[in-house]
N, C-alpha and C positions, 0 to 999 in steps of 0.2 A: 462090677468093676471089670473093665476090659483088660485083657492081658496083652493085646497088641494094638498099635496104632501108628500112623505115620507121624512125621515130625511136625506136620502142620495141623492146626486146630481149626476146624470149620465151625461156624456158628451152630449148625444142626447137630454136631457131635460133641458139643462142649459139655453136655450133661448126658450121662448114661441113661439107658432106658430103665423104667421102673422095674424092679425085680424084688423077689423075696430076699430080705436081709440075710447075709451070711451069718454063720455061727460066730459068736463073739470071739475075737482074737484069732480067727482062722487065718493062717499065713503069717502070723506074727513071728519075727526072727528071734526066737527065744535064745538060742545058743549064742549068737553074735551079741545080742543085747545084754545078756547076763555077763558074758566075759568082758566086753568092752566097758560096760557100765561099772562093773566091780573094779577093774583096773583103774578107771578114771576117778571113782569116788570112794572106793573102799578104804582109802587111807584114814578117813575120819573115824573108822571103827576100830583102829589099832589102839588108840588111847582115848576112849570115848568120854572119860570123865574130866578132860581138860577144860579149863575156862579160857575163853578168848575174848578180847576186846570188851564190849559192853556186858558180857556175862559176869564180869567182876562186880559191876554195880547192881546186877539183878539177882545173882545167885550166890555170891560170896558173903557168908555170915548174915544173909538177909532171908527172912521168911518169904514164901511165895507171894503173899499178899502185897509185899512192897512193890514188886514188879507190876502187879495189877493196878496199884494206886498211881504209879508213874505213868502207865499207859492211859489211865483215865484222865489225867491232867493234860495229856497230849491230844485229847479229842479222839482217841481210838474207840472203835465201836465196842459196845458192852460185851458182845460175844467173843471179842478178841481175847487171846491169851488163856481162854478156858482150858483148851487142850494142853497148852504149854505147861501151865502151873499144875495141872492134874498129874502130868507125867513127871514133872520135876520133883514131886514129892518122893518118887521112887529112885531118883538119881539123874544126873546129867546125861548118863549114857542112854537113857530111854529116848531123849530128844534126838540124839545122834542117830540112833537106829531108825527112829521114825522119819527123820529127814531123808536118810538113805532110801527108805521104802517109798516115801511120798513122791519123790521126783521120778522114781522108776514107774510107779503106778500111773502117774500123769502121762507117761509114754503110751500106756494102754489106751487111754482115752483119745489121745492125738491120733493114734493109729486107726481107731474106729471112726473118728470125726472125718478123717481124710478119705475114708471109704464111702462116705455118704454122698453118692451121686457126683463125685469129682473124678475127672477122667485121668487116672494115674495107673500106670503099669505096676505090677506087684513089686518089681525090682526098685522102681522109683519110690513107691510107698515105704518099702523096707529101709532104703537109704535115708529118706527123710526122717523116719522114726529113729533110726540109729543116731543120726546127727542131732536130732532134737534131744536125745538122752545124754550125749557126751560132748556137745559143743562146749569149748573151754571158756565158759562165762560163769558169773555168779559163784565164785569160790567162797564168798562170804557166808554161804549157806552153812559152813561149819560152825558158825557162832550160833549158840542156842537162843541168843537174844532176838534173832530175826526168824525164828521158827514160825512165827505168825505169818510171815510172807509165804512160807512153804505151804501152810494149810490153805491160804487164799489161792495159791497156784493150783492145788489139787481140786478145790471146790470149783474154780473157774472152768477148768477143762471137763470136770464131771458135769457141770451145769450145761455147758456147750454140747457135750455128747448127748445128754438126755433131750435137749431142745431139738436137735436135728435128727436124732435116730428114731424117736417115737412120735406118734401123731395124735395121741389122745389129749383131751383137755386136762386130765389129771397129770399126765407127764409134763405138759406145758407149765402147769402151776408149780410142779416140783422143780422143774428146771429154773423157773423164774426165782423161786425161793433160794435155790442153791447159788445162782449167780448173784443175787442180792447179798448173801452172806459173804461171798468172795470179795466184795467191794471194801471190806475192812482194810485191805491194802489199796491205797487210793489210786495207784497207777492203773488199776483195773477199771476205773471210771472211764478211761479212754479206750482201753483194750476191749471193752464189751461191744465195741463197734463190730468186731469180727463175728461173733455168733449172731448179731443182728443182721449183718449182710448175708451170712450163710443161710439163715432162716428165710430172709427175703428172696434169695436166689432160688431156694427150693420151692417156694410158694409164689413165684413170680406170675404164674398164669392167673391165679385167683386175685393176686394183688393188683394186677393190671386191668381187672374187670371192675370198672368204675360205675357200672350200671346200677349196682345195688351193694350196699354195705354188707360184708360177710365177716365171718369169725376171724379170718386171717388179717383183715384190716385192723380189727380191734387188737389182735395179738401183737402185730408189728408196732402199733402205737404204744402199747403197754411196755414192750421191750425198749423202745426209744426213750420212754420216760424213766427207765430204771435208774440211771445215774442221777437224774434230777431229783427223783424221790429220795435217794440216799443222802444227797447234799442237804435237802430240806430237813429231813429227819435228824441229821447230824447237827445242823444249826439250832434245832429246837431242843433235842434231848441229850446230846453228848458233845457239846462244843468244847474246844480246847480252852485251857486257862489262858490268861492274858500273856503270860510269858511264852506260850507256844503259838500265838496267833499268826506269826510270820513264817512258821515252819512249813515248808512245802508250798508256800504262797508263790504263785507265778509272778515274774517280773517282766517288764517290757523288753529288756535285753534278752532274757531267757526265752521269751516267746518268739522273738525274731530268730534266735539261734535254732530253735526247734522247728520253726515254720518253714524255713527254706528247704530242708530235705523232704518235708511233707509235700511241698508244692511240686518238687521233682517227681515224687512218687505219683501224685495225682495226675501230672502231665502224662506219665507213662500209662497209667490206667485209662486215662481219657482217650489216648491214641488206640489202645486195644479195644475199648468200648466202641469207638467210632468205626473201627474196622469190622467189629462184630455186627453193628447195625447195618453196615453196607454189605454184609455177607461176604467179607473178604477173609481169607485164611490168615492166621497168625501163627508163627512158629511156637510150638508148645513150650520150648525151652525159654523163649522170651517172656511168655506169659508167666511162667513160674518165677523167673528172675525178677520181673517187675512187681509181681504180687509179693514175693519174699522181701524185696527191698522196702516196699510200702509198709509191710507188717513190721519190719525192723525199725523203721523211723517212727512208726506209731508207738512202738514199745519204748522208744527213747524220748519221745516228745515230752511227757510229764517231767522227766528228769532234766531235760534241757530247760523247760519252761521255769522250773523252780531253781535253776542255776545250781543244781546238784552236780552237774558236769560243766566246768568252765575251763577256759584256756589257761595254761601255765607256761611261763617262760617263753612266751611268743608262740606257743603251739595252740592251735584252735581247739575248741571244745570237742569237735568231732574226732580229733586225734587222741585226746586224753581218755576217750572211752576204751581204747584198745591198748593202753599203756601196760607194760609188764608189771611195773611197780604201781599197782592199783590201790595198795593199802586195803581199806575196807570198802572202797567205792564200787567194787565189783557187785555189791548188792543191788546197784542200780541197773544191772544187766539182767534182772529177773525175767523179763518178758522177751528177751531177744532170741532164745533158741529156735522157735518155730520159724520166724522170718529168715534167720540165717540158714537153717536147714533147707528151706524152699529155694533160697537164692543159690546155694551151692549146687543143688540138684538141677536147677534151671540152667545154670552156667554150664554144667556138664552136658546137658541136652542141646544147648545152643551151638556149641562148637563140635566140629567133627573130629573127635579124638580118634587116634589110631586104635587104641585099646579103650573102649568106651567107658569102662568103669574104673580105669586106672587112676584117673583124677580123683574120683570119689574115695577110692581106697587110700590114696595118699592123704587126703583131708582127714579121714578117720584115724589114720596112724598118727598124724601130727596132733590131732585133737587129744588122743589118748596120751601121747607123749607130754604135751603141755600140762594136762591134768595130773599126770603122775609126778611131774617135776614140782608143780605148785603144791600138790598134795603132800609130797615128801617134805616140802618146806614147813607146812603146818605140823607134820610129824616131828620134825626137828625143833620147831617152836615149842611143842609140848615138852620135849626133853629139856630144852633150854630153860624153860620156866622153872622146872623142877631143880635143875642144877644151879640156876641163878639164886633160888631160895637158899640152897646150901652155901653158896658163895657169900650171900649177905650174912648168913649166920657166922661165917668166919671173921666178919668185921666187927662183931659184937664186942664191945669193950675196948676195941682198938682204934676205931675211927668214929668221928661224928660226921654224918653225911650232910653236906650243904646242898649238893645237887648231884644228879646222876644222869648219864646219857648212854646211848647204845651205838656202838660201831660194828655190830654183828648182824645187820639186817638181813644178810644172806640166809640166816637161819630162821627168818620170820616169813610166814605165808604171805605171798605177794608183797614182801618187804614192808609189812606194816610197821608203824612206829608204836611203841608202847605208850599208852595214855597215862596220865597221872594216877588214875584210880587203879591201873594195872600195877604200877610201881608200888602203890600203897598196899595192894594185896600181897605182892611178893615180900615186902618188908614186914608186913604184919605176920605172915607165916614164919618169917625168920626171927620174929620176936624183937625187932628193933623199931626205934621211933620212925614214923613215916614223914615227919616234917622235913621239908627240903627248902628252906627259905632263901638259899643263895649265899654267896660269900660275904656280901655287904652286910647282911643281917646276922651272919654266923661266921665271923672272921677266924674263929678257932676250929672251923670245920674243914672238910676236904671235898674236892670235886672228884667224882668217880666216873670213869669212862669204861664201859664194858667192852672188852676186846677178846679176840681169839685168833691164834695163828694157824688154826687147823683148817685145811681146805674143806669145801662143802662135801665132796664125795667121801672123803675119809671120815668126816663127822657122821655122815649118813650110815656108812657101813659099820663103824665102830660104836656109834651111838654115844660117843664121848666128845663133847664140844670143846673141852679144855678152855673154859672161860676164865678170865681173870680181870681184875679191875686195874686200870691205869690210874693211880692215885696222885692227885696234885693238891698240896695244902693250900688253903685259901690265902694264907699269909704270903705265899709265893706269887699267887695270881694278883692279889691286891698290890703288891710291890711293883709288879710288872706294869700294872695299869696306873701307877702313880697314886 
């Protein structure tokens, strides 16, 4: 890896000369990574036994086997959830700690992947790695119900690392197996294009030799067949039940939404490729920006295609990806960190900033700030759920609950709404009936609206949310509605 280069990339210098591989993690920004990563994601470790979102259906009063059976009906790979439910036996906290560790370790592999014959200065490599670790996306990782995504994430970057770092046939077989196992999260069926292209680039000399078939030709064909192999095996051995057939299924509208940014990325890559063929220099910052953008849209493509991101209130789907009130949709941002990190560093290189790394430092500070804010929301949500159970207990024998709503979303991570099964969990812990049929079915009941007059910061520092129910008798509402 070269330590200096000009701002232009010539075709002859696009790949560094072959050299003995450096020691693993040599030059890794340990101090910055540990400090910034802990500030960003350490909030999840403060109250690690809290249940969030779908955790209530998988881990509350349910044996671990229940979650495995649900996953099986969804058509999830047989090896999915094995780690999850093994750890869950020892407590929810084990998955929180494991999640914290998994995403950090993934940064090790990305750091090493980017060192394999890619022309990056050490400062650029460090900034990309730091941004990869702390870019403010995928806050839904705090839910143990999607820990399976986290293990896929780790397996994918581990497989990619082994594929491009080592040259033996044994290492290729190992990398192939690891990448195959990572496909249990289906968005990786598209993302596997990245290690495929990286492997092809590293072996382009042998691959372009068409005079005789060699091992590299067979290996590249085998990698290309990887997602097809998974889809075929899934359809035969672990297909979803009929009720889950349409889950994650692409739609024509979704495909069009995802296709347009992909075409923009392909256009940019085609221009760079054309200039490379013509032996024309291309600004290195532009290369990083275009590659980063292309990786980002590839990361989002399966979520657009399945209409997991759609437009709301006149806003296009592209905008909803970055909404502050993401609820639990931030889980669809799982694959975005690498592309965003490359894009930001490319943008920094492209423009002639007076203080070259000031822009990157600002991005790091903003990223940590957003992570801390949203992390503190999940921390308050943990406290809120505990205090809400006590509040429900105070209604026992005094009120019959017809329905309940929440006006304190500022205390919820990414302002997520409580689902019905979450309310059921709170009420079960409070020892009251969980039926909420509404006023028409229960005219002698009451409508409860959860409120608090306490500002966010005061609640955070005091850890007291001062929750109360605004109670409206059903008879009053029914009379108003005639």
